[in-house]
SEDREN-360870 format. One record per residue (C-alpha): z, y, x. Coordinates in nm, 2 decimals, decimal comma, padded with zeros to 4 digits, m for minus. Layout:
// residues N
- Z;Y;X $
...
***
This chain:
// residues 424
- m02,71;m00,77;m00,94 $
- m02,61;m01,11;m00,81 $
- m02,23;m01,09;m00,82 $
- m02,05;m01,36;m01,02 $
- m01,70;m01,28;m01,14 $
- m01,45;m01,51;m01,31 $
- m01,10;m01,40;m01,42 $
- m00,82;m01,64;m01,31 $
- m00,81;m01,81;m01,65 $
- m01,18;m01,83;m01,69 $
- m01,22;m01,97;m01,34 $
- m00,96;m02,23;m01,40 $
- m01,13;m02,34;m01,73 $
- m01,47;m02,35;m01,58 $
- m01,36;m02,54;m01,27 $
- m01,15;m02,78;m01,46 $
- m01,45;m02,87;m01,68 $
- m01,64;m02,94;m01,36 $
- m01,38;m03,20;m01,28 $
- m01,27;m03,06;m00,95 $
- m00,95;m02,89;m00,83 $
- m00,94;m02,52;m00,83 $
- m00,91;m02,48;m00,46 $
- m01,19;m02,72;m00,37 $
- m01,43;m02,58;m00,63 $
- m01,40;m02,22;m00,51 $
- m01,51;m02,31;m00,16 $
- m01,82;m02,12;m00,07 $
- m02,16;m02,27;m00,13 $
- m02,46;m02,20;00,09 $
- m02,56;m01,84;00,06 $
- m02,26;m01,76;m00,16 $
- m01,96;m01,57;m00,03 $
- m01,64;m01,66;m00,22 $
- m01,36;m01,39;m00,24 $
- m01,01;m01,42;m00,36 $
- m00,83;m01,10;m00,47 $
- m00,62;m00,95;m00,75 $
- m00,61;m00,66;m01,00 $
- m00,93;m00,66;m01,21 $
- m00,92;m00,28;m01,24 $
- m00,88;m00,21;m00,88 $
- m00,95;m00,46;m00,60 $
- m01,17;m00,69;m00,81 $
- m01,38;m00,41;m00,95 $
- m01,42;m00,25;m00,61 $
- m01,52;m00,58;m00,45 $
- m01,78;m00,64;m00,73 $
- m01,93;m00,30;m00,65 $
- m01,93;m00,38;m00,28 $
- m02,10;m00,71;m00,34 $
- m02,36;m00,55;m00,56 $
- m02,45;m00,30;m00,29 $
- m02,49;m00,57;m00,03 $
- m02,70;m00,80;m00,26 $
- m02,93;m00,51;m00,33 $
- m03,03;m00,51;00,03 $
- m02,98;m00,89;00,10 $
- m03,10;m01,07;m00,22 $
- m03,03;m01,42;m00,07 $
- m02,66;m01,34;m00,05 $
- m02,45;m01,38;m00,37 $
- m02,08;m01,33;m00,43 $
- m01,82;m01,53;m00,63 $
- m01,53;m01,28;m00,68 $
- m01,23;m01,48;m00,82 $
- m00,95;m01,28;m00,97 $
- m00,60;m01,44;m00,94 $
- m00,26;m01,27;m00,95 $
- m00,13;m01,15;m00,61 $
- 00,13;m01,43;m00,62 $
- m00,14;m01,69;m00,68 $
- m00,35;m01,57;m00,39 $
- m00,06;m01,58;m00,16 $
- 00,05;m01,92;m00,27 $
- m00,30;m02,08;m00,25 $
- m00,37;m01,92;00,09 $
- m00,03;m02,04;00,22 $
- m00,08;m02,39;00,09 $
- m00,44;m02,42;00,22 $
- m00,35;m02,29;00,57 $
- m00,03;m02,50;00,60 $
- m00,21;m02,82;00,49 $
- m00,51;m02,76;00,70 $
- m00,74;m02,80;00,39 $
- m00,96;m02,51;00,50 $
- m01,25;m02,63;00,29 $
- m01,04;m02,53;m00,01 $
- m01,01;m02,17;00,10 $
- m01,25;m01,88;00,03 $
- m01,47;m01,70;00,28 $
- m01,28;m01,37;00,23 $
- m00,93;m01,31;00,11 $
- m00,73;m01,00;00,03 $
- m00,39;m00,97;00,21 $
- m00,13;m00,71;00,15 $
- m00,07;m00,51;00,47 $
- 00,30;m00,60;00,48 $
- 00,22;m00,97;00,50 $
- m00,07;m00,95;00,75 $
- 00,12;m01,02;01,07 $
- 00,30;m01,31;00,90 $
- m00,03;m01,49;00,83 $
- m00,19;m01,39;01,16 $
- 00,10;m01,51;01,37 $
- 00,20;m01,81;01,17 $
- m00,16;m01,95;01,15 $
- m00,33;m01,86;01,48 $
- m00,70;m01,93;01,47 $
- m00,71;m01,93;01,09 $
- m00,88;m01,59;01,06 $
- m01,20;m01,46;01,23 $
- m01,16;m01,19;01,49 $
- m01,39;m00,89;01,42 $
- m01,33;m00,72;01,75 $
- m01,66;m00,62;01,90 $
- m01,83;m00,64;01,56 $
- m01,65;m00,35;01,38 $
- m01,60;00,00;01,52 $
- m01,23;00,02;01,45 $
- m01,20;00,37;01,61 $
- m01,33;00,51;01,28 $
- m01,03;00,38;01,08 $
- m00,68;00,51;01,03 $
- m00,49;00,39;01,34 $
- m00,19;00,25;01,15 $
- m00,42;00,02;00,95 $
- m00,59;m00,12;01,27 $
- m00,25;m00,17;01,43 $
- m00,11;m00,39;01,16 $
- m00,40;m00,64;01,18 $
- m00,40;m00,67;01,56 $
- m00,26;m00,96;01,76 $
- m00,29;m01,00;02,14 $
- m00,55;m00,72;02,15 $
- m00,78;m00,87;01,89 $
- m00,84;m00,72;01,54 $
- m00,87;m00,97;01,26 $
- m00,93;m00,77;00,94 $
- m01,14;m00,51;00,76 $
- m00,92;m00,21;00,67 $
- m00,93;m00,13;00,30 $
- m00,72;00,09;00,08 $
- m00,44;00,31;00,20 $
- m00,10;00,36;00,05 $
- m00,08;00,71;00,21 $
- 00,21;00,89;00,05 $
- 00,27;01,22;m00,11 $
- 00,53;01,41;m00,31 $
- 00,41;01,49;m00,67 $
- 00,62;01,77;m00,83 $
- 00,64;01,94;m01,17 $
- 00,55;02,30;m01,10 $
- 00,69;02,41;m01,43 $
- 01,04;02,26;m01,36 $
- 01,04;02,41;m01,01 $
- 00,95;02,75;m01,14 $
- 01,23;02,74;m01,40 $
- 01,47;02,67;m01,10 $
- 01,32;02,97;m00,91 $
- 01,08;02,79;m00,67 $
- 00,71;02,83;m00,61 $
- 00,46;02,57;m00,49 $
- 00,48;02,70;m00,13 $
- 00,86;02,62;m00,14 $
- 00,78;02,25;m00,17 $
- 00,55;02,24;00,14 $
- 00,67;02,08;00,46 $
- 01,04;02,05;00,36 $
- 01,31;01,82;00,50 $
- 01,50;01,57;00,29 $
- 01,81;01,80;00,32 $
- 01,61;02,09;00,17 $
- 01,47;01,85;m00,10 $
- 01,83;01,77;m00,20 $
- 01,92;02,14;m00,21 $
- 01,62;02,21;m00,43 $
- 01,71;01,92;m00,65 $
- 02,06;02,04;m00,71 $
- 01,92;02,37;m00,84 $
- 01,65;02,20;m01,05 $
- 01,92;01,99;m01,21 $
- 02,14;02,29;m01,28 $
- 01,87;02,50;m01,42 $
- 01,66;02,24;m01,61 $
- 01,88;01,94;m01,66 $
- 01,61;01,73;m01,50 $
- 01,69;01,47;m01,23 $
- 01,47;01,47;m00,91 $
- 01,36;01,11;m00,86 $
- 01,36;00,76;m01,00 $
- 01,52;00,48;m00,81 $
- 01,49;00,11;m00,88 $
- 01,77;m00,07;m00,69 $
- 01,56;m00,39;m00,67 $
- 01,27;m00,22;m00,51 $
- 01,30;m00,10;m00,15 $
- 00,99;00,11;m00,15 $
- 01,16;00,45;m00,08 $
- 01,35;00,30;00,22 $
- 01,03;00,17;00,37 $
- 00,84;00,50;00,30 $
- 01,11;00,71;00,47 $
- 01,16;00,47;00,76 $
- 00,79;00,46;00,85 $
- 00,76;00,84;00,84 $
- 01,01;00,84;01,12 $
- 00,79;00,60;01,32 $
- 01,01;00,30;01,29 $
- 01,02;m00,04;01,11 $
- 01,24;m00,34;01,08 $
- 01,08;m00,47;01,40 $
- 00,99;m00,30;01,73 $
- 00,65;m00,32;01,89 $
- 00,73;m00,65;02,05 $
- 00,83;m00,80;01,71 $
- 01,21;m00,80;01,77 $
- 01,45;m00,72;01,49 $
- 01,51;m00,35;01,49 $
- 01,79;m00,26;01,25 $
- 02,11;m00,16;01,44 $
- 01,95;00,12;01,64 $
- 01,70;00,22;01,38 $
- 01,78;00,59;01,31 $
- 01,51;00,63;01,04 $
- 01,64;00,33;00,85 $
- 01,99;00,46;00,85 $
- 01,87;00,80;00,74 $
- 01,67;00,65;00,46 $
- 01,97;00,47;00,32 $
- 02,20;00,77;00,36 $
- 01,94;01,00;00,18 $
- 01,94;00,76;m00,12 $
- 02,32;00,77;m00,13 $
- 02,32;01,15;m00,12 $
- 02,07;01,17;m00,40 $
- 02,27;00,93;m00,61 $
- 02,60;01,11;m00,54 $
- 02,46;01,44;m00,63 $
- 02,33;01,31;m00,96 $
- 01,96;01,36;m00,87 $
- 01,86;01,00;m00,93 $
- 01,74;00,85;m01,25 $
- 01,80;00,47;m01,23 $
- 01,51;00,26;m01,35 $
- 01,42;m00,11;m01,36 $
- 01,07;m00,23;m01,31 $
- 00,73;m00,05;m01,31 $
- 00,72;00,04;m01,68 $
- 01,05;00,22;m01,68 $
- 00,96;00,42;m01,36 $
- 00,62;00,53;m01,51 $
- 00,78;00,62;m01,84 $
- 01,04;00,83;m01,66 $
- 00,78;01,07;m01,51 $
- 00,53;01,05;m01,79 $
- 00,80;01,16;m02,04 $
- 00,92;01,44;m01,81 $
- 01,26;01,30;m01,72 $
- 01,22;01,37;m01,34 $
- 01,09;01,66;m01,14 $
- 00,92;01,47;m00,86 $
- 00,75;01,14;m00,77 $
- 00,75;01,03;m00,40 $
- 00,51;00,74;m00,37 $
- 00,17;00,61;m00,26 $
- m00,15;00,77;m00,36 $
- m00,22;00,48;m00,60 $
- 00,04;00,63;m00,84 $
- m00,20;00,93;m00,91 $
- m00,37;00,75;m01,19 $
- m00,04;00,68;m01,37 $
- 00,07;01,04;m01,34 $
- m00,27;01,17;m01,48 $
- m00,24;00,97;m01,80 $
- m00,06;01,25;m01,98 $
- m00,31;01,50;m02,11 $
- m00,04;01,74;m02,21 $
- 00,07;01,78;m01,85 $
- m00,26;01,91;m01,71 $
- m00,19;02,19;m01,47 $
- 00,19;02,12;m01,45 $
- 00,18;01,90;m01,14 $
- 00,14;01,98;m00,77 $
- 00,12;01,77;m00,46 $
- 00,29;01,82;m00,12 $
- 00,36;01,62;00,19 $
- 00,67;01,39;00,15 $
- 00,99;01,54;00,29 $
- 01,05;01,49;00,66 $
- 01,35;01,34;00,83 $
- 01,54;01,56;01,06 $
- 01,46;01,34;01,36 $
- 01,25;01,39;01,66 $
- 00,89;01,26;01,60 $
- 00,93;01,23;01,23 $
- 00,64;01,35;01,01 $
- 00,56;01,43;00,65 $
- 00,33;01,13;00,62 $
- 00,38;00,76;00,55 $
- 00,24;00,46;00,38 $
- 00,35;00,25;00,08 $
- 00,15;m00,06;00,00 $
- m00,22;m00,11;00,08 $
- m00,42;m00,42;00,16 $
- m00,71;m00,54;00,37 $
- m00,98;m00,80;00,38 $
- m00,98;m01,11;00,60 $
- m01,25;m01,37;00,68 $
- m01,15;m01,73;00,73 $
- m01,25;m01,86;01,08 $
- m01,38;m02,19;00,94 $
- m01,59;m02,03;00,66 $
- m01,94;m02,16;00,66 $
- m02,05;m01,80;00,57 $
- m01,83;m01,64;00,84 $
- m02,10;m01,43;01,01 $
- m02,25;m01,31;00,69 $
- m01,91;m01,23;00,54 $
- m01,82;m01,02;00,85 $
- m02,16;m00,85;00,83 $
- m02,11;m00,77;00,46 $
- m01,76;m00,62;00,52 $
- m01,89;m00,42;00,81 $
- m02,20;m00,29;00,63 $
- m02,01;m00,18;00,31 $
- m01,65;m00,12;00,41 $
- m01,72;m00,02;00,77 $
- m02,02;00,22;00,72 $
- m02,11;00,29;00,35 $
- m01,97;00,64;00,30 $
- m02,12;00,67;m00,05 $
- m01,93;00,35;m00,15 $
- m01,60;00,52;m00,06 $
- m01,69;00,83;m00,27 $
- m01,77;00,61;m00,57 $
- m01,44;00,40;m00,55 $
- m01,24;00,72;m00,51 $
- m01,40;00,88;m00,82 $
- m01,40;00,57;m01,04 $
- m01,09;00,38;m00,92 $
- m00,87;00,63;m00,73 $
- m00,90;00,43;m00,41 $
- m00,84;00,62;m00,09 $
- m01,00;00,41;00,18 $
- m00,90;00,41;00,54 $
- m01,24;00,48;00,69 $
- m01,18;00,83;00,82 $
- m01,54;00,95;00,80 $
- m01,53;00,91;00,42 $
- m01,31;01,21;00,40 $
- m01,60;01,44;00,46 $
- m01,77;01,33;00,14 $
- m01,81;01,54;m00,17 $
- m01,56;01,34;m00,38 $
- m01,28;01,43;m00,15 $
- m01,36;01,80;m00,18 $
- m01,36;01,82;m00,56 $
- m01,09;02,03;m00,72 $
- m00,88;01,84;m00,97 $
- m00,80;02,02;m01,29 $
- m00,50;01,81;m01,36 $
- m00,34;01,95;m01,04 $
- m00,44;02,31;m01,12 $
- m00,77;02,29;m00,93 $
- m00,61;02,17;m00,61 $
- m00,81;01,94;m00,38 $
- m00,56;01,67;m00,38 $
- m00,78;01,39;m00,24 $
- m00,85;01,61;00,06 $
- m00,48;01,65;00,12 $
- m00,42;01,27;00,10 $
- m00,71;01,21;00,34 $
- m00,55;01,45;00,59 $
- m00,21;01,28;00,57 $
- m00,39;00,94;00,61 $
- m00,46;01,02;00,97 $
- m00,10;01,12;01,04 $
- 00,07;00,80;00,93 $
- 00,28;00,66;01,22 $
- 00,16;00,31;01,32 $
- 00,44;00,05;01,31 $
- 00,48;m00,32;01,35 $
- 00,54;m00,48;01,00 $
- 00,62;m00,81;01,18 $
- 00,63;m01,14;01,00 $
- 00,96;m01,11;00,81 $
- 00,94;m00,77;00,64 $
- 01,01;m00,94;00,30 $
- 01,32;m01,11;00,43 $
- 01,47;m00,80;00,59 $
- 01,38;m00,61;00,27 $
- 01,60;m00,84;00,07 $
- 01,89;m00,78;00,31 $
- 01,86;m00,41;00,28 $
- 01,84;m00,43;m00,10 $
- 02,15;m00,64;m00,11 $
- 02,35;m00,39;00,10 $
- 02,22;m00,07;m00,05 $
- 02,49;m00,05;m00,32 $
- 02,76;m00,05;m00,05 $
- 02,61;00,26;00,11 $
- 02,59;00,43;m00,23 $
- 02,95;00,34;m00,30 $
- 03,07;00,50;00,03 $
- 03,09;00,21;00,28 $
- 03,02;00,36;00,63 $
- 02,66;00,32;00,72 $
- 02,73;00,15;01,06 $
- 02,92;m00,12;00,88 $
- 02,64;m00,17;00,63 $
- 02,38;m00,18;00,91 $
- 02,58;m00,46;01,08 $
- 02,59;m00,66;00,76 $
- 02,21;m00,61;00,71 $
- 02,16;m00,73;01,07 $
- 02,37;m01,04;01,02 $
- 02,20;m01,13;00,69 $
- 01,85;m01,07;00,83 $
- 01,92;m01,28;01,14 $
- 02,02;m01,57;00,91 $
- 01,71;m01,54;00,69 $
- 01,46;m01,52;00,97 $
- 01,58;m01,81;01,19 $
***
C-alpha cells in the first residue's frame, strides 16, 4: 500500500526538519497526489482507504494524506488562494459544503471543473447543486449530513406512544408529544446550544429555503421556513422541552446519559448515540418532523463535505481520475466506509449495497442505513451562498429575542440589517 500519512504535528516536524515552509513542502511531487483534510478517524482514514484502492490498480500513483484541523485547512487554503501561491497548495482539498460557494465564487478559476468527466446524475442532487457555478460542477461529492430523528422508544412508550406515532410527524405534533413525555417521564425532548445554529439550518433547508435565493441574493425577510425554525425553538423552550447545553461534549453527554428523549441531527451522530451498550434496543429512528408549509419535507442536511482539485495542480488529471474511479464508481468502497466509519456517501447507487440492508441490533434490528439512504435522495437543494457563516452569526445573536417574546417580524428585520452590514 503506497499511501503516506502524516498527522498535523508529525507533518510539521518532518517538514521543518527539511528546512522548508509547511505550505511549500506539501506541494505535490511527480506521481504523488497530496491531499489536505481533517479528522483522523473519519475523513483522513477514509481517504487513506481510497488511496490504497487506487494505488493497488495504479502502482505509480502514491498519496500524501496530510491531517490538519478543519480550521487549519481553511486558513491555509484561503491564504494560498488569496496570495496566488498555488504551488503551496495540495492537489486535492476537503471543503465543508457550507463554504463551497464562498471558495468557488471568491476564487474563480482556482478549482478544476469536473463536468464531462464525472457522471453527476448518480449523486444526491443537493450535493451537486452546492458545487455548481455557471453550469459547471467543480467537486466530487463525498459524505452527506442527511438528517434523522433518533428517539428513545422506552421513554415514548412510558408516555403512551408507539414507534409508528413518531413517523412523518409535524413539528407541532412533536411539541405535543414532547409535553406528554415531559409530564410522564420528566425527560426533556431535545438539547439546544444557543451558540450553534444547526437546528435552524436543518429546519430551514427541510422547507426548501436558505439564507440566499437561487440567484445568491439575501433571503431573510420573506423566508417562511427560517421564521418557522426560530419560532419552533421558542415554543420548545417556552414549554420546557429544551435542555440547554454548551459545546459538543455536553450535548453528547445529555443523550448518552438519558436526559433527553430525542436527537434531531445529521447521520454522523449515529456513532455517538451507539456508544452506550446499556441502551441497545432502546433507540428508534424516524424522519425529522416536517414544517406545516407547502413543499416542506421530512428530510434535510446538516454538515457534510466534498473533495476539490486545484486547477493548477501538476497532478490535476490524475487527481480527478482517482476521485472519479473511487468516489464516483466504487460501490464496495462505500459499503466499507459505511460499515467501518459510519459514512453515508452521496453516490445514490451505493444504497443498493449489502451494508445498507443490514439490520442494526442497537436500533432493535431496524435497517437504519437504508432509511437514511432513502432520505438522502429527498433533501431539498438550496443555495448555501458565500456568506452562510455571517448570516448564521446574525441569527444566533437574535435568537434570544425570539425566545424572550419579541415578535418574529421585528427579529427578522434585525437579522436582515445585521446580515447586510456583515456581508458588504
